[in-house]
Rosetta silent file (secondary structure, phi, psi, omega in degrees, C-alpha in Angstrom):
SEQUENCE: GHFFSYAEEKIPYAINRYSMETKRQLDVLDKHLSPSGAGAPYLCGAKLTIADFACWAWYGSLVLGRLYTGSDQFLQVKDYLHVLLWAKRLDARKGVRRGRKVNRSWGESHMKLLERHSVSDLEALEKQEESLTKP
SCORE:     score description
SCORE:     0.000 S_00000001
   1 L     0.000  -40.827 -178.849  -32.801  215.166  148.007 S_00000001
   2 H   -60.423  -51.494 -176.451  -35.980  217.131  147.452 S_00000001
   3 H   -69.227  -31.148 -179.182  -36.951  215.298  144.272 S_00000001
   4 H   -75.657  -41.535 -172.385  -35.838  211.919  145.672 S_00000001
   5 H  -110.119  -37.812 -167.058  -37.543  212.152  149.063 S_00000001
   6 H  -105.944  -27.739 -174.976  -39.969  215.026  149.404 S_00000001
   7 L   -62.591  133.034  178.011  -41.591  215.895  146.093 S_00000001
   8 L   -62.368  -42.841  178.332  -45.177  214.719  145.877 S_00000001
   9 L  -100.016  120.373  178.937  -44.733  214.013  142.186 S_00000001
  10 L   -80.441  112.395 -178.038  -41.677  211.907  141.380 S_00000001
  11 L  -103.262  105.399 -175.798  -40.140  213.465  138.272 S_00000001
  12 H   -53.491  -41.786 -179.667  -37.609  211.002  136.823 S_00000001
  13 H   -59.340  -46.396 -178.163  -35.683  213.691  134.935 S_00000001
  14 H   -65.672  -43.499  179.009  -35.193  215.780  138.085 S_00000001
  15 H   -61.053  -47.068 -179.233  -34.238  212.776  140.220 S_00000001
  16 H   -66.680  -42.623 -178.121  -31.727  211.563  137.631 S_00000001
  17 H   -61.182  -49.847 -176.299  -30.302  215.024  136.921 S_00000001
  18 H   -78.877  -26.248  173.211  -29.630  215.932  140.529 S_00000001
  19 H   -65.864  -43.617  178.766  -28.546  212.412  141.486 S_00000001
  20 H   -65.256  -36.498  177.385  -25.898  212.528  138.770 S_00000001
  21 H   -66.469  -40.861  177.516  -24.775  215.967  139.974 S_00000001
  22 H   -63.396  -43.377  179.091  -24.495  214.672  143.537 S_00000001
  23 H   -64.562  -36.111  176.956  -22.497  211.666  142.335 S_00000001
  24 H   -62.455  -45.049  178.994  -20.222  213.991  140.353 S_00000001
  25 H   -64.451  -41.104  177.714  -19.578  216.038  143.494 S_00000001
  26 H   -62.891  -37.165  178.191  -18.959  212.899  145.550 S_00000001
  27 H   -65.430  -43.570  177.507  -16.465  211.718  142.927 S_00000001
  28 H   -61.777  -46.154  179.516  -14.587  215.045  143.043 S_00000001
  29 H   -63.335  -41.524  179.558  -14.562  214.931  146.845 S_00000001
  30 H   -62.083  -44.557  178.463  -13.450  211.282  146.848 S_00000001
  31 H   -65.212  -39.494 -179.987  -10.502  212.019  144.569 S_00000001
  32 H   -64.260  -38.090 -177.492   -9.567  215.060  146.641 S_00000001
  33 H   -85.290   -6.258  179.769   -9.602  213.032  149.870 S_00000001
  34 L   -69.627  157.619  179.878   -7.630  210.114  148.411 S_00000001
  35 L   -54.699  -28.985  178.994   -3.987  209.676  149.490 S_00000001
  36 L   -92.324    0.033 -179.354   -2.890  211.003  146.090 S_00000001
  37 L   -85.055  176.020 -178.866   -5.343  213.914  146.224 S_00000001
  38 L   -72.777  -25.663  179.396   -4.762  217.470  147.394 S_00000001
  39 L   -86.308 -126.695  174.788   -6.659  216.834  150.619 S_00000001
  40 L    71.017  114.523   -1.865   -6.188  213.667  152.642 S_00000001
  41 L   -87.894   -2.267 -179.861   -7.139  212.939  155.205 S_00000001
  42 E  -118.407  172.055 -174.637   -9.077  216.205  155.519 S_00000001
  43 L   -60.441  -35.468 -178.610  -10.335  218.725  152.989 S_00000001
  44 L  -104.670   18.015  177.598   -7.429  221.114  153.450 S_00000001
  45 E   115.296 -136.502 -172.710   -4.763  218.455  153.941 S_00000001
  46 L   -75.911  -19.402 -175.871   -3.340  216.956  157.106 S_00000001
  47 L  -109.073  140.657  174.680   -5.213  219.196  159.549 S_00000001
  48 L   -68.953  132.657  179.933   -8.880  219.265  160.401 S_00000001
  49 L  -133.304  176.328  177.603  -10.384  222.700  159.606 S_00000001
  50 H   -60.291  -26.653  177.564  -13.707  224.491  159.613 S_00000001
  51 H   -60.232  -40.004  178.958  -14.072  223.404  155.962 S_00000001
  52 H   -62.869  -45.936 -178.799  -14.446  219.801  157.101 S_00000001
  53 H   -66.145  -39.857 -179.561  -17.182  220.642  159.584 S_00000001
  54 H   -64.208  -41.282 -178.458  -19.033  222.853  157.092 S_00000001
  55 H   -80.723  -30.729 -177.700  -19.024  220.171  154.396 S_00000001
  56 H   -61.953  -34.846 -176.371  -19.584  217.236  156.736 S_00000001
  57 H   -52.847  -38.982  179.460  -23.024  218.484  157.726 S_00000001
  58 H   -99.445  -56.530 -176.579  -24.385  217.600  154.273 S_00000001
  59 H   -64.412  -42.444  179.298  -21.907  215.252  152.593 S_00000001
  60 H   -63.070  -47.303  178.668  -21.149  213.327  155.773 S_00000001
  61 H   -62.487  -36.700  179.707  -24.800  212.894  156.655 S_00000001
  62 H   -64.396  -53.385 -175.178  -25.536  211.859  153.077 S_00000001
  63 H   -72.428  -21.310  176.213  -22.893  209.132  152.798 S_00000001
  64 L   -85.985    1.749  175.288  -23.640  207.852  156.301 S_00000001
  65 L    77.848   23.615 -176.600  -27.267  207.359  155.243 S_00000001
  66 L  -104.303   -8.684 -171.190  -28.794  209.920  157.586 S_00000001
  67 L   -88.013  -54.560 -179.705  -29.995  212.595  155.208 S_00000001
  68 L  -132.566  126.153 -177.428  -32.623  210.996  152.958 S_00000001
  69 L   -54.500  123.124  177.360  -33.926  207.482  153.545 S_00000001
  70 L    84.858   -7.703 -176.221  -32.406  205.131  150.977 S_00000001
  71 H   -67.962  -31.064  179.368  -30.253  207.770  149.305 S_00000001
  72 H   -62.892  -36.919  177.648  -27.013  206.109  150.400 S_00000001
  73 H   -77.712  -43.163 -179.575  -27.995  202.991  148.460 S_00000001
  74 H   -59.553  -40.354 -178.631  -29.532  204.881  145.538 S_00000001
  75 L   -88.255   -2.018  178.946  -26.370  206.965  145.120 S_00000001
  76 L    54.207   50.525 -174.875  -24.088  203.947  145.720 S_00000001
  77 H   -64.569  -19.537  177.839  -22.052  205.877  148.282 S_00000001
  78 H   -61.746  -19.728  177.645  -20.012  202.776  149.132 S_00000001
  79 H   -73.409  -12.499 -177.879  -18.155  203.503  145.860 S_00000001
  80 L  -107.246   69.254 -172.746  -16.736  206.686  147.405 S_00000001
  81 H   -55.200  -45.167 -176.152  -14.405  205.043  149.918 S_00000001
  82 H   -69.566  -32.523  175.658  -12.377  208.142  150.818 S_00000001
  83 H   -68.245  -42.954  178.149  -15.516  210.212  151.422 S_00000001
  84 H   -61.702  -44.333  179.066  -16.889  207.456  153.658 S_00000001
  85 H   -62.454  -42.927  178.206  -13.651  207.235  155.633 S_00000001
  86 H   -61.812  -45.951 -178.879  -13.577  211.019  156.029 S_00000001
  87 H   -62.571  -42.919  179.655  -17.249  211.078  157.123 S_00000001
  88 H   -67.806  -36.306  179.174  -16.683  208.299  159.664 S_00000001
  89 H   -62.185  -44.095  178.993  -13.528  209.996  160.973 S_00000001
  90 H   -71.985  -38.711 -178.255  -15.469  213.185  161.690 S_00000001
  91 H   -62.275  -26.892 -179.551  -18.522  211.315  162.950 S_00000001
  92 L   -76.600  -11.593 -178.322  -16.372  209.634  165.607 S_00000001
  93 L   -75.533  135.341 -179.483  -15.469  213.004  167.158 S_00000001
  94 H   -57.493  -41.876 -179.580  -17.235  213.805  170.416 S_00000001
  95 H   -64.269  -35.057  177.530  -17.894  217.383  169.326 S_00000001
  96 H   -70.173  -44.708  177.873  -19.554  216.245  166.106 S_00000001
  97 H   -58.557  -41.873  178.499  -21.714  213.744  167.953 S_00000001
  98 H   -67.933  -43.745 -178.015  -22.750  216.494  170.350 S_00000001
  99 H   -60.326  -31.808  178.946  -23.296  219.022  167.576 S_00000001
 100 L   -64.536  -20.962 -176.380  -25.729  216.707  165.797 S_00000001
 101 L   -90.140  -25.460 -173.419  -28.044  216.941  168.808 S_00000001
 102 E   -69.170  129.996 -179.879  -28.175  220.715  169.261 S_00000001
 103 L    63.011   19.434  178.725  -31.410  222.356  168.050 S_00000001
 104 L   -87.920  128.321 -176.336  -32.630  219.014  166.737 S_00000001
 105 L  -113.317    6.339 -178.160  -36.400  218.635  167.064 S_00000001
 106 L  -128.664  166.008  177.306  -36.887  215.205  165.448 S_00000001
 107 L    91.447 -168.766 -178.384  -35.784  211.657  166.117 S_00000001
 108 L   -66.958  148.880 -173.682  -35.185  209.737  169.315 S_00000001
 109 H   -59.975  -33.963 -179.380  -35.264  211.749  172.537 S_00000001
 110 H   -75.787   -3.944 -179.854  -31.605  211.038  173.374 S_00000001
 111 H  -109.561   10.833 -179.767  -30.603  212.522  169.993 S_00000001
 112 L  -136.469  140.414  179.503  -32.246  215.927  170.332 S_00000001
 113 E  -137.857  100.379 -174.018  -31.573  218.977  172.406 S_00000001
 114 L   -64.484  -37.849  178.385  -33.974  221.797  171.636 S_00000001
 115 L  -134.920  141.487  177.749  -32.069  224.368  173.646 S_00000001
 116 L  -125.198  119.389  179.516  -28.519  224.313  174.884 S_00000001
 117 L  -112.014  -23.419  178.101  -27.520  226.598  177.704 S_00000001
 118 L  -157.055  168.418  179.157  -24.516  224.759  179.087 S_00000001
 119 H   -62.922  -25.144  179.612  -22.412  221.655  178.560 S_00000001
 120 H   -63.337  -27.492  175.760  -24.429  219.995  181.326 S_00000001
 121 H   -61.821  -43.962  178.539  -27.400  219.876  178.924 S_00000001
 122 H   -69.703  -39.064  179.697  -25.354  217.675  176.585 S_00000001
 123 H   -62.393  -37.262  177.859  -23.947  215.605  179.447 S_00000001
 124 H   -64.708  -40.635  176.942  -27.482  214.809  180.611 S_00000001
 125 H   -64.742  -40.297  179.886  -28.370  213.589  177.114 S_00000001
 126 H   -63.439  -37.815  176.539  -25.215  211.469  176.998 S_00000001
 127 H   -64.865  -39.856  178.012  -26.177  209.808  180.292 S_00000001
 128 H   -62.956  -43.377  179.851  -29.617  209.109  178.866 S_00000001
 129 H   -63.920  -42.171  178.353  -28.024  207.593  175.753 S_00000001
 130 H   -61.406  -40.001 -178.492  -25.661  205.434  177.871 S_00000001
 131 H   -67.196  -26.504  178.473  -28.568  204.080  179.889 S_00000001
 132 H   -75.124  -26.435 -177.266  -30.273  202.985  176.673 S_00000001
 133 H   -93.897  -12.098  178.207  -27.244  200.975  175.540 S_00000001
 134 L   -76.426  141.556 -179.457  -26.579  199.187  178.845 S_00000001
 135 L   -68.568    0.000    0.000  -27.982  195.640  179.106 S_00000001
């Protein structure tokens, strides 16, 4: 991600090297999450665990196109169907949606909550988000 998005000087070797490593990891994860893999539908099998949440923060954000602009297309993440399904399954959870907002200081106002002191802080953001989607 650094060499692809942030580095002032684009170094083709570094971009290619780390892109291939990321794709290798996505391939391993995709096979693991496949119905014939050791995981499926979650990293540790049939039950959702802390491993899923820990890995989703990076891999899920990456394959859903939220981590580095254009990286989902550059890395051809659509080829990793089981990773995408896993990422979308977790992304649909209310707790994950809420967790993405906590301590976030960038993006749209309804997607960031600099400090969280109670669930009412999140509920207020959700009301704000609902009002934006109503016609």
